[in-house]
N, C-alpha and C positions, 0 to 999 in steps of 0.2 A: 644427468640431463635427458629429457625426453622431448618428443615432438607432440604437440597438441593441436587441436583444431579450435580456432577462436574467431568470433565475429568482431571485427575491429573497424572503428571509424578513424579515417585519417585526421579528421577534426570535426567538431560539431557543426551542424548546418542542415544537411539533407540525409534522411534515413536511407535514400537510395545509395549512399556512399558506404553503408554498412556492408562489409565484404567478409565472407568466410575464407580464412587462410590458415595455412599450416605454419607454425612457428615454434621455436625452441623455448622450452621452459627449464630454467635452471633448477638445480636441486634446492629443496626448501632450506631456509635458514635455520639456525640453531633453535629458534623458538617457534618455528612454523611446522605445519603439516602439509603434505600434498594430498589433495582430494581428487579422486576420479569422480567427476560430476556425472550424475545420472539424470537429474532433473533441474530445470531452471524456472523460476517464477518471474512472470512479467509484472511490471509496475508502471504507473503513469510517469513516475520520475525517470524511468528509462527513456520514454518518448521525449519528454521535455529536455533531457540531457542531450539526446541525439540531435535535437533541433536547435540546441544552443539557447534554450529558454530557462535553464536551470542554473542558479547561481553557483552551485557546487560542481558544475561540469568541469572536468579536467581540461586544461589547455593542450592543444596538439592531439596526437593520436591516443586513443583510449579504447578499451573494451567495455561496453555497457554491462549492466546487470548488477543487481543488489542482493539477490538471494538464490540459494541453490541447495541441493542435497546430494549426497554421494557417499563414497567409501574411502577411508584413509588408506593410502597405498605407500606413503613414505612418512617417517616421523623424524623431526629434527632432533639433534643430539641432546638438547636440553629439555625436551618435552617428555613429561612423565605421565600426563593425564590421558594420553591416547596411544593406541597400538594399531598396527596394520590390520585392516579388516573391519575396524569400527565403522558403523553406519552413522552418519552425521547430517545435520542441516546447518547451514551457515549464512551469515550476513556479511557483505563486503562493500566497501566504499568504491563501487565499480569493479569490473573484472569478471562478472558472473557468467557472461555469455561465452563459455569455453568448456572444452571437454575435460580439462584439468586446471586446478588452481592451487597456488601456494598461498597459505593464509596463516596468520598468527593463531596459535592453538586456542586462544580465548574467544575467538570469533566463530567457533563451531561448537555445537551442543549435540547431545545424543539424539538420534532419531527415536521418537517414542516407540515402544513395542507395539506391533500390530499396525503401525503407520507405514504406508508405502512411500517410495521416494517422491512421487508426485505430491502427496499430501505434505511431506516434509518441506518441499520447495515452495509450498503455498502458505506457510504459516508465519515465519518469523517477522518479516517486515510489516505485513498488514496486521498481524496479531499485536505486535508491540505498538504500532501506530494507534490502533483502536484502544488498547489498554491505557497507554500513557495519556492520550487525549481525554478519555472518559474519567479516569481515576485521579491522575495527578493534576491535570489542568481543569477538568470539568467538575471535580469533587463529587463524583457520582455517589449518591446516597440511596438507601432503600426507598422505594415508592416514588422516585422522581419521574417526571414526564420528559422524555427525550425524543427529539426529532433527528432522524438519521437519514441524510441524503445519500444517493447512490446505494440504496438499501440492498440491492442484489449484487453489489460488487464485493470484492474480497474483504475490504475494511468494513463495509456495511453489514455483511453477514456476521462477522465476528463481533462487531460492536453490539449488535442486537443480542447475541448469545451472552456476551459479558453483562449487558444490562439486565437480562433475565435472571442472572445469578444474584442480582441486587433487587429483584422483584420490581423493576422499573416498568413504567408504562411506555411502550415504544411506538412511535409513528415513523414509518418508513416512506421515503419518496423515491420514485423511479421515473425514467423517461419513456418507457415502452410498456404497452398493455400486457405483453407476454411475461414480463417480469413481475407484474402484479399477481398474475396467476401462479407463478412459481412460488413467490414468497407466501402467498395465502395458503398454498398446499404444503409447503415444506419447512418454512421457518415460522417461529412463534411471535411474529410482530402482532401487536394489538390492532393496528390500523396500517394499511398500505395505500398510499395516494399516488396518483399519476400526476406528474408535473405538466399539466396542460394549462390552458388559459384560465381555468377555474381553480387553480391550485390554492390561491389565497383563501377563497371561500371554503374549499374543502378542508384546509388546515383549521380554519376557525370552527367548522362543524366537528372535526375530529377532536379538537381540544375541549369543546363544550365549556365546562367550568374549570377545567384543569389549568393550572399555571404551567406554561412552557418554561422549564428550568435549565435545559441544556440542549444545544444544537450542535451536531456534528456536521460542519459545513465544508463542502468540497466542490461546490458548483460555481458560485460567484454570481455576479450580475443581479438580475431582478430576484432570483431565488434567494440570494443572500439577504437582499433588502426585505423581502417578505418575512424571512425567518427572524431577522433582527427586530422588526417592528412587532412581531408576535411574541417575542421573548418577554417573560415576566420580570418585574423588578427582582434584583438579586440573581437573575439568570446569567448564564455564561454561553457564549458562542466560541467554539474552537474551530479555527480554520486550518485545514491541513492539505488543501488542494484547491485548484481552480479549473475544473473541467471545462467550463465555458470558454476558456482561452486555448483549449487544445485544438489541433488541426487534424482533419482526416487525410491530409496529403503528406508527402514526404518532407516538405518544407513548411515553415510557419507562413500563414497568410498575414503578412505584416499590416496591410491596410485594415483588415478586419480586426486584428489585435489592437491597433491604434484606436479604432473607433470604440471597441469595447472598453479600452482603458479610459477613454474620455467619459464614457457613459457609466463607469463603475460607481457603485454606491459610495457616497461620501459620509463617513461617520466622524463627527467632530469630537475629539477627545475632551474638549472643554465641557461638553454636555453629558459625559459619562457619569459624573457624580450625581447630576440631577436625574438622569434616567435610571441610575442604580443598576446598570448592566455592565458586564465585562466582555471584552472582545480579545481573544488570544489567538496566536498563530504559532505553529511549530513545524519543523521538518525533522523527521527521524534521523536523517543522515548526520545532523549536527550533534546527535547523541553518540555517534559512532566512537568518538575518542573517549567517551566516559564509560569505559567498559564495566566498571563496578556497578554503576547505575543500571546499565542495560541488563546485566545478569540478575540484579535484584528484581527489576521489573519482570523479567522472564520467569523467575521463581514464583513471584506473586501471581503471574498470569497462569502458570501451569498448575498452581494450587486450585484454580477454578475447575480444572478437569473438563475443559471444553472438548467436544467431539471434533474430529479432524475437519479442516477447512473443506468446503465444497469445491471440488475441482470440476469446473464445467466444460473445459475445453483443453484438449491435449494435442500437441503437434510434434512431429519429429524435428530433430535439430536442423535438418536440411530445409525445412519449411519455416524458418524463423521469420522471414519477411511476411509470409501469409499470416502467421500468428500475430505479428505486430499490427498488420492492417485490420484484422478483425478486432483486436483490442482497441484500436483507435476509433473505430466506428461506434463504440458504445453498445454493441449488440451482445456482449458477453454476460453470462451469469456466473457468479463465483469467480474462481481463479483461472487464469490462462497459464498453462504450464507447457514447457518444451522439454521433450525427452531427448537425452543424448544417447546416440547409438554407440556400440562398440567401435 
């Protein structure tokens, strides 16, 4: 048994209730490893879970966090694949905001050579999200035209890199001008658009005569509607988030959420055969129990040999709340990572 530091919520509701505390961690089970966490990746699912807006949120007290990287310090008696000192990155169904974590040995994978812990904590959740959405659901094929929203975010950057392995034509959308400049200079998007009042016209101009065949949708509202209407016959829209429903405060703004819910796009399933379009949604956490599938997806993803995720913002463990606030405001580029001190 050891003492660990962990950010714990007494229950979902307000992020202000997320408190750093010292707690006992039992020895890992027979099929578990104990990992000394060195870096934690932030995800929108963390925010939605802490605010109680995520269907998979645990009831009662819980430690948020879905991905981490670190070093194995204890190995369960039935574990043969890992040894003390191995550097790993891992995905967990909550529990990542901690200095140490016990986890089943199949939910950690080797940290690639020459990757640092911050890059390791920035890859698994968003890399698997982008890969599964594009290839399994989106049926990504060479030469496709793909619209990627939140193009400067962790999923967006990796989605574009995956698309480029398929020689796809990519159009990225962002909400801030500085993100346009970054993507134009650093990432190989074919077109980058600012989601302003002229977004619909900009998208039409960017497409020219190209059929829009795949949309990575994570915004919702009017942006979802514009993308759906621009989608070509036989096109696919994959919804993996709803950033327009996020709040910049510690608690959800329920009147605003209710109004946005009433005004959300209405897509009639009875019209889908006539439109010849597909609308799909998924959440990576529901693949968590399908370990074999996750490992196969990860192997296929790693075969693409993508360069490490862009880590745009790094905070110390003691500044977790500051990191979350910045992440909520949508001002970040790439991945937000929290470093865990000794």
